[in-house]
Residue frames as qw, qx, qy, qz and C-alpha x, y, z in Angstrom:
[[0.199, 0.075, 0.700, 0.682, 12.92, 3.56, -12.89],
 [0.369, 0.369, 0.210, -0.827, 10.19, 5.95, -14.07],
 [0.206, 0.237, 0.898, 0.310, 7.42, 4.35, -16.06],
 [0.449, 0.153, -0.023, -0.880, 4.27, 5.41, -17.88],
 [0.130, 0.118, 0.984, 0.019, 1.62, 2.72, -17.68],
 [0.290, -0.336, -0.545, -0.711, -1.87, 2.50, -19.15],
 [0.088, 0.183, 0.717, -0.667, -4.67, 3.43, -16.77],
 [0.179, 0.579, 0.795, 0.026, -8.46, 3.62, -17.00],
 [0.093, 0.927, 0.252, -0.260, -8.42, 7.44, -17.24],
 [0.425, 0.862, -0.261, 0.090, -5.25, 7.76, -19.32],
 [0.690, 0.320, -0.503, 0.410, -1.55, 7.18, -18.77],
 [0.651, -0.757, -0.049, -0.019, -0.34, 6.86, -15.18],
 [0.247, 0.737, -0.540, 0.324, 3.04, 8.09, -14.04],
 [0.928, -0.368, -0.046, -0.047, 4.79, 5.38, -12.03],
 [0.054, 0.746, -0.647, 0.148, 8.12, 4.51, -10.45],
 [0.951, -0.005, -0.297, -0.087, 9.30, 0.89, -10.50],
 [0.354, -0.698, 0.598, -0.172, 11.48, -0.63, -7.75],
 [0.697, 0.270, -0.663, -0.046, 13.47, -3.69, -8.71],
 [0.851, -0.513, -0.071, -0.093, 13.49, -6.29, -5.92],
 [0.052, 0.763, -0.609, 0.211, 16.68, -6.49, -3.87],
 [0.480, -0.424, 0.733, -0.228, 18.63, -9.48, -2.63],
 [0.907, 0.263, 0.266, -0.195, 17.81, -11.82, -5.50],
 [0.540, -0.250, 0.631, 0.498, 20.13, -13.82, -7.69],
 [0.197, 0.362, -0.468, -0.782, 20.35, -13.06, -11.39],
 [0.376, -0.039, -0.774, -0.507, 17.28, -14.34, -13.19],
 [0.123, -0.299, -0.873, 0.365, 15.35, -15.03, -9.99],
 [0.194, -0.634, -0.492, -0.564, 11.75, -13.86, -9.95],
 [0.189, -0.411, 0.377, -0.808, 10.60, -11.52, -7.17],
 [0.016, -0.132, -0.927, 0.350, 8.95, -13.19, -4.20],
 [0.169, 0.723, 0.642, -0.192, 5.86, -11.03, -4.84],
 [0.210, 0.323, 0.243, 0.890, 4.89, -7.83, -6.62],
 [0.148, -0.653, -0.590, 0.452, 3.12, -4.88, -5.02],
 [0.110, 0.709, 0.232, 0.657, 1.48, -1.61, -5.97],
 [0.384, -0.382, -0.453, 0.708, 2.18, 1.12, -3.39],
 [0.043, 0.746, 0.469, 0.471, -0.33, 3.98, -3.24],
 [0.279, 0.175, -0.256, 0.909, 0.05, 7.53, -1.95],
 [0.006, -0.472, -0.612, 0.634, -1.97, 9.85, 0.35],
 [0.317, 0.754, 0.543, -0.192, -4.86, 12.10, -0.67],
 [0.478, 0.369, 0.333, 0.724, -4.30, 14.05, -3.91],
 [0.086, -0.871, -0.292, -0.386, -6.36, 17.01, -2.66],
 [0.520, -0.847, 0.093, 0.066, -3.88, 17.49, 0.21],
 [0.110, 0.832, -0.533, -0.108, -0.69, 17.28, -1.82],
 [0.773, -0.228, 0.592, 0.010, -0.32, 13.50, -1.81],
 [0.653, 0.623, -0.363, -0.230, 1.79, 11.94, -4.55],
 [0.972, 0.043, -0.204, 0.108, 4.04, 8.96, -5.13],
 [0.472, 0.487, -0.418, 0.604, 7.05, 10.90, -3.80],
 [0.607, -0.687, 0.069, -0.393, 5.56, 11.02, -0.30],
 [0.033, 0.577, -0.772, 0.265, 8.27, 9.95, 2.15],
 [0.626, -0.130, 0.660, -0.395, 6.04, 7.36, 3.83],
 [0.866, 0.425, 0.056, -0.259, 5.00, 5.93, 0.47],
 [0.487, 0.668, -0.557, 0.081, 8.66, 5.66, -0.55],
 [0.187, -0.467, 0.790, -0.351, 9.69, 4.05, 2.75],
 [0.808, 0.068, 0.443, -0.382, 6.86, 1.52, 2.50],
 [0.818, 0.541, -0.165, -0.104, 8.01, 0.59, -1.00],
 [0.239, 0.672, -0.670, 0.205, 11.63, 0.40, 0.16],
 [0.521, -0.318, 0.702, -0.367, 10.75, -2.01, 2.96],
 [0.888, 0.278, 0.284, -0.230, 9.00, -4.30, 0.49],
 [0.613, 0.710, -0.348, 0.007, 11.80, -3.94, -2.06],
 [0.068, -0.639, 0.727, -0.241, 14.41, -4.93, 0.54],
 [0.671, -0.125, 0.669, -0.294, 12.53, -8.17, 1.15],
 [0.256, -0.082, 0.860, 0.433, 12.70, -9.21, -2.50],
 [0.354, 0.659, 0.645, -0.156, 9.39, -7.76, -3.69],
 [0.255, 0.217, 0.392, 0.857, 9.07, -5.76, -6.91],
 [0.018, 0.657, 0.522, -0.543, 7.10, -2.55, -6.28],
 [0.212, 0.458, 0.430, 0.748, 5.33, -0.01, -8.43],
 [0.041, -0.527, -0.390, 0.754, 4.56, 3.40, -6.94],
 [0.224, 0.539, 0.594, 0.553, 1.97, 5.26, -8.96],
 [0.110, 0.140, 0.155, -0.972, 0.59, 8.76, -9.15],
 [0.331, 0.523, 0.753, -0.223, -3.19, 8.53, -9.11],
 [0.305, 0.632, 0.522, 0.484, -5.14, 10.13, -11.97],
 [0.028, -0.935, -0.177, -0.304, -4.64, 13.88, -12.11],
 [0.572, -0.772, 0.184, 0.207, -1.49, 13.82, -9.94],
 [0.440, -0.470, 0.545, 0.537, 1.90, 14.77, -11.36],
 [0.189, 0.344, -0.613, -0.686, 2.08, 13.60, -14.95],
 [0.204, 0.258, 0.944, -0.016, -0.79, 11.11, -14.64],
 [0.192, -0.201, -0.456, -0.845, -3.69, 11.87, -16.93],
 [0.393, -0.551, -0.719, -0.158, -7.30, 12.30, -15.84],
 [0.185, -0.552, 0.211, -0.785, -8.68, 14.05, -12.77],
 [0.108, -0.131, 0.817, -0.551, -9.39, 13.16, -9.15],
 [0.491, -0.275, -0.683, -0.465, -12.33, 10.82, -8.70],
 [0.201, -0.276, 0.602, -0.722, -12.63, 9.81, -5.05],
 [0.776, 0.019, 0.231, -0.587, -15.47, 7.37, -5.74],
 [0.896, 0.000, 0.444, 0.018, -13.50, 4.30, -6.75],
 [0.636, 0.757, -0.149, 0.024, -11.58, 5.61, -9.73],
 [0.036, -0.760, 0.633, -0.144, -8.31, 5.52, -7.81],
 [0.751, -0.180, 0.621, -0.131, -8.98, 1.88, -6.98],
 [0.839, 0.507, 0.196, 0.017, -9.05, 1.22, -10.71],
 [0.270, 0.854, -0.432, 0.105, -5.71, 3.04, -11.06],
 [0.435, -0.522, 0.718, -0.152, -4.26, 0.63, -8.48],
 [0.858, 0.186, 0.467, -0.105, -5.79, -2.28, -10.38],
 [0.652, 0.748, -0.123, 0.025, -4.09, -1.07, -13.57],
 [0.032, -0.766, 0.627, -0.137, -0.76, -1.03, -11.73],
 [0.664, -0.225, 0.698, -0.149, -1.27, -4.61, -10.58],
 [0.839, 0.491, 0.220, -0.081, -2.15, -5.61, -14.14],
 [0.391, 0.830, -0.393, 0.067, 1.13, -4.08, -15.33],
 [0.288, -0.583, 0.738, -0.177, 3.08, -5.96, -12.68],
 [0.800, 0.044, 0.569, -0.185, 1.25, -9.23, -13.38],
 [0.762, 0.646, -0.020, -0.045, 2.06, -8.94, -17.08],
 [0.201, 0.787, -0.565, 0.149, 5.71, -8.35, -16.25],
 [0.047, -0.325, 0.902, -0.281, 5.86, -11.20, -13.72],
 [0.731, -0.133, -0.375, -0.555, 3.10, -13.72, -14.53],
 [0.808, -0.199, -0.554, 0.015, 2.17, -16.05, -11.72],
 [0.350, 0.133, -0.537, 0.756, 3.95, -14.06, -8.99],
 [0.232, -0.636, -0.686, 0.267, 1.78, -13.25, -5.92],
 [0.067, 0.630, 0.193, 0.749, 0.11, -9.84, -5.95],
 [0.354, -0.481, -0.527, 0.605, 0.28, -7.57, -2.90],
 [0.064, 0.770, 0.258, 0.580, -1.10, -4.08, -2.39],
 [0.474, -0.381, -0.393, 0.690, 0.14, -1.38, -0.02],
 [0.081, 0.735, 0.264, 0.619, -0.80, 2.19, 0.69],
 [0.291, -0.154, -0.449, 0.831, -0.42, 5.12, 3.04],
 [0.198, 0.317, 0.303, -0.876, -3.41, 7.07, 4.39],
 [0.652, 0.446, 0.021, -0.612, -5.83, 7.62, 1.46],
 [0.444, 0.440, -0.738, -0.254, -3.70, 5.08, -0.41],
 [0.062, -0.071, 0.957, -0.274, -4.36, 2.48, 2.28],
 [0.526, 0.355, 0.466, -0.617, -8.08, 3.13, 2.07],
 [0.564, 0.521, -0.356, -0.532, -7.84, 2.76, -1.72],
 [0.343, 0.300, -0.883, -0.109, -6.10, -0.62, -1.74],
 [0.255, 0.085, 0.838, -0.475, -8.40, -1.87, 1.04],
 [0.601, 0.425, 0.198, -0.647, -11.42, -0.99, -1.07],
 [0.540, 0.472, -0.588, -0.374, -9.91, -2.74, -4.07],
 [0.099, 0.235, -0.957, 0.139, -9.03, -5.87, -2.10],
 [0.500, 0.141, 0.611, -0.598, -12.61, -6.28, -0.91],
 [0.753, 0.488, 0.193, -0.397, -13.68, -6.99, -4.49],
 [0.563, 0.651, -0.500, -0.101, -10.50, -8.26, -6.14],
 [0.936, -0.309, 0.158, -0.055, -9.64, -11.81, -5.17],
 [0.797, 0.448, -0.209, 0.347, -6.28, -11.69, -6.98],
 [0.004, -0.739, 0.424, -0.523, -4.75, -9.58, -4.18],
 [0.782, -0.125, -0.595, 0.138, -3.13, -11.93, -1.68],
 [0.564, -0.423, -0.395, 0.589, -1.87, -9.57, 1.04],
 [0.036, 0.905, 0.175, 0.385, -2.21, -5.94, 2.19],
 [0.502, -0.181, -0.325, 0.781, 0.09, -3.47, 3.94],
 [0.097, -0.844, -0.390, -0.355, -1.99, -0.58, 5.32],
 [0.481, -0.062, -0.299, 0.822, 0.02, 2.32, 6.73],
 [0.028, 0.165, 0.222, -0.961, -1.64, 5.14, 8.67],
 [0.094, -0.472, -0.779, -0.400, -5.15, 4.01, 7.78],
 [0.117, -0.174, 0.189, -0.959, -7.30, 7.07, 8.62],
 [0.207, -0.358, -0.911, -0.002, -9.96, 5.12, 10.49],
 [0.003, 0.538, 0.477, -0.695, -11.44, 8.30, 12.01],
 [0.211, 0.444, -0.232, -0.839, -11.99, 9.76, 8.54],
 [0.536, 0.202, -0.611, -0.546, -12.97, 6.79, 6.36],
 [0.869, -0.162, 0.240, -0.401, -15.09, 3.74, 6.97],
 [0.010, -0.392, 0.913, 0.115, -13.48, 0.32, 7.10],
 [0.794, 0.107, 0.240, -0.548, -16.81, -1.32, 6.35],
 [0.925, 0.297, -0.201, -0.122, -16.18, -4.98, 5.59],
 [0.162, 0.669, -0.688, 0.230, -12.78, -5.19, 7.30],
 [0.549, -0.298, 0.690, -0.366, -14.05, -7.85, 9.70],
 [0.886, 0.268, 0.331, -0.183, -14.92, -10.05, 6.72],
 [0.397, 0.765, -0.481, -0.162, -11.70, -9.60, 4.75],
 [0.996, -0.063, 0.060, -0.031, -10.23, -13.01, 3.99],
 [0.738, 0.466, -0.246, 0.423, -6.61, -12.10, 3.21],
 [0.642, -0.416, -0.253, 0.592, -3.71, -11.32, 5.56],
 [0.168, 0.862, 0.083, 0.471, -2.98, -7.67, 6.28],
 [0.537, -0.213, -0.346, 0.739, -0.54, -5.58, 8.27],
 [0.084, -0.929, -0.245, -0.266, -1.79, -2.34, 9.84],
 [0.570, -0.074, -0.258, 0.777, 0.82, 0.20, 10.97],
 [0.108, -0.923, -0.240, -0.281, 0.05, 3.37, 12.88],
 [0.267, 0.357, -0.446, 0.776, 1.93, 5.94, 14.88],
 [0.286, -0.440, -0.751, 0.401, 0.75, 6.12, 18.49],
 [0.007, -0.520, -0.232, 0.822, 0.05, 9.84, 17.99],
 [0.105, 0.222, 0.685, 0.686, -1.73, 9.52, 14.63],
 [0.239, 0.227, 0.285, -0.900, -4.39, 12.20, 14.60],
 [0.569, 0.152, -0.400, -0.702, -6.44, 10.37, 11.96],
 [0.921, -0.152, -0.100, -0.343, -6.86, 7.12, 13.86],
 [0.053, -0.527, 0.830, -0.172, -5.09, 4.33, 15.73],
 [0.325, -0.036, -0.944, -0.040, -5.54, 0.67, 16.62],
 [0.091, 0.259, 0.702, -0.657, -7.78, 1.74, 19.49],
 [0.454, 0.336, -0.027, -0.825, -10.19, 3.44, 17.08],
 [0.492, 0.175, -0.745, -0.415, -10.29, 0.33, 14.91],
 [0.200, -0.096, -0.935, 0.277, -10.96, -1.93, 17.89],
 [0.255, 0.280, 0.474, -0.795, -13.80, 0.31, 19.05],
 [0.567, 0.333, -0.226, -0.719, -15.51, 0.06, 15.66],
 [0.834, 0.187, -0.469, -0.224, -14.69, -3.60, 15.00],
 [0.532, -0.604, 0.525, -0.275, -14.06, -5.53, 18.24],
 [0.828, -0.058, 0.554, 0.068, -13.71, -8.86, 16.40],
 [0.370, 0.758, -0.407, -0.351, -11.13, -8.87, 13.61],
 [0.942, 0.247, -0.222, -0.044, -9.71, -11.75, 11.55],
 [0.799, -0.507, 0.218, 0.240, -6.82, -13.73, 13.01],
 [0.766, 0.272, 0.222, 0.538, -4.72, -13.19, 9.89],
 [0.109, 0.926, 0.006, 0.362, -4.37, -9.46, 10.62],
 [0.670, -0.197, -0.284, 0.657, -1.21, -8.11, 12.25],
 [0.086, -0.964, -0.166, -0.187, -0.89, -4.74, 13.96],
 [0.651, -0.044, -0.187, 0.735, 2.10, -2.55, 14.71],
 [0.118, -0.970, -0.191, -0.095, 2.35, 0.82, 16.44],
 [0.584, 0.286, -0.222, 0.726, 5.35, 3.11, 16.50],
 [0.396, -0.732, -0.413, 0.369, 5.45, 4.96, 19.78],
 [0.246, -0.615, 0.021, 0.749, 5.67, 8.74, 19.44],
 [0.212, 0.055, 0.610, 0.762, 4.99, 8.82, 15.69],
 [0.404, 0.439, 0.222, -0.771, 2.32, 11.04, 14.15],
 [0.781, 0.487, 0.297, -0.252, 0.35, 10.38, 10.96],
 [0.591, 0.761, -0.269, -0.010, 3.35, 11.16, 8.76],
 [0.936, -0.186, -0.058, 0.293, 5.82, 9.20, 10.92],
 [0.211, 0.884, -0.263, 0.324, 8.04, 12.26, 11.25],
 [0.158, -0.680, 0.670, -0.252, 11.41, 11.16, 12.71],
 [0.653, -0.161, 0.709, -0.212, 10.25, 7.53, 12.54],
 [0.742, 0.499, -0.206, -0.398, 10.33, 6.66, 8.84],
 [0.275, 0.464, -0.842, 0.023, 13.30, 4.31, 9.26],
 [0.343, -0.051, 0.835, -0.428, 11.38, 2.36, 11.90],
 [0.716, 0.401, 0.190, -0.539, 8.43, 2.20, 9.50],
 [0.571, 0.550, -0.557, -0.249, 10.60, 0.82, 6.70],
 [0.046, 0.328, -0.920, 0.208, 12.00, -1.85, 9.04],
 [0.544, 0.118, 0.639, -0.531, 8.53, -2.93, 10.20],
 [0.744, 0.488, -0.073, -0.451, 7.37, -3.34, 6.61],
 [0.434, 0.527, -0.727, -0.073, 10.48, -5.30, 5.66],
 [0.170, -0.219, 0.893, -0.354, 10.24, -7.58, 8.70],
 [0.675, 0.250, 0.442, -0.536, 6.58, -8.30, 8.05],
 [0.701, 0.542, -0.301, -0.352, 7.24, -9.07, 4.39],
 [0.266, 0.466, -0.841, 0.068, 10.13, -11.39, 5.22],
 [0.389, -0.047, 0.807, -0.443, 8.05, -13.27, 7.81],
 [0.720, 0.393, 0.224, -0.527, 5.19, -13.57, 5.35],
 [0.652, 0.581, -0.439, -0.212, 7.54, -14.93, 2.70],
 [0.971, -0.231, 0.015, 0.058, 9.11, -17.42, 5.10],
 [0.608, 0.573, -0.287, 0.469, 12.50, -15.75, 4.95]]
């Protein structure tokens, strides 16, 4: 369901995923914003990996909102790159929280989108869990990751040219116990030929986290 939601730089184009597997009238188990890769390299909410991440969450009973960052698609404003996109993600979470008050807030993202929700979670205590797909650890700093207090799932392809678990371990040899890590053998940064496996990993993690 296509939405237009208020954002800090103007209206944001968004796509809402109703949670699956729930009985009529049942609230979602959580709600999540799902953020896309870098706008300057063609990233948008229709990215296959972004869609598959949202689908995995949706299949576990989570309501998801994919957004186009400012300046992408029909979203108003222009690319910021210095925290503005984090505020776009925050606006999406506000929209979800208004729709489902009291339901746990999650945040997920692919590549630049994962960096964005990570940055937001460092300063926004309302976010209870992260799903970080293809975090480009060779390109962006994860400063503060070893002090993050909330659970998170990191997923990489073993052939990801922008970073892997090994790169993260080299930079941060001691990471919180609440982090989980998954690697899809043979997959590159965009999980070509492995998007179904990605969707399943996200769904399985969400279901474990929800006690299902």
